[in-house]
N, C-alpha and C positions, 0 to 999 in steps of 0.2 A: 512827160508822162508823170502823173501824180503817183506818189509812193506812200506807203503806210509802214510804220515801224511796228514790228511784232516781237514778241518774246516766245521762243519755241524751246522744246526739250528734244534733244537728239540722243540716240543710242550712242554710247561712248565708243563701242566697237566700230560703228559706221564712221564716226567722226575721225577716229584714229586711222582707219583705212584710207579715208579721204585725204588726210594730211600726208600719209605715206605716198599716195599717188600724186597729189597736187603740190605738195610742199606746204610750208607753214604760212606763206603769204597768199593763201587762196582767197578768192572773192566769194564768200559764203552767200551773200545776197544774190549774186549772179547765178550761182549753182541752184539755189532755191527757186529763183525765177525760171530757170531752164526746166527744172523738174515739174513745176506747176504748169508751165506751158505744154510740156510733153503729155502730162496727165489730161489736160483739157483736150488736146488733139486726139488722144486715144478715146476719150469719151465721145467726142464728136464723130469719130470714125465708127464707133460702135453704134451710135444713133443712126448714122447713114446706112450702115449695113442692115440694121433692123428695119429701117424704112424700105430699103430695096427688097428685103425678104417679104415684107408685107405686100408690096406692090407686085412682085413676081416671085412667089415661093418656089424653092427648088424642088424638083421632082425626085423621086427615089432613084431614077436612072441618072439624073444629073449628080446626085450625091455620090452614087457609086462611081461614076466617071471621075469626079473630083478626088475621091479617096484613092482611086487607082493611080491617078496622075501624081498625087502627093506621095504615095509609096514609091513610085518610079523616081521621083525627084530626090527623095530622102536617100534611097539606095544608091543613086548616082553620086551623092555627096559623101558617102561613106568611103574613107580611104581604104585601099587594099593593104594587105599585110605584106 
């Protein structure tokens, strides 16, 4: 695969946190590639969901059912005291 050398500016706090988690010998290029790949996948997923919504828009009943399911799911994940 072809590569391109870039110069980037990174928030010092983020870089420090990354070094604490990954150590000083981290492969910064691999981390940036992973982040870019994840961002592209998120954008593609959003585009797919937008397309699906255009082809078969959700009804108000479907939205209410989805919200109710989400609330049941979230409440079942909340640990008891």
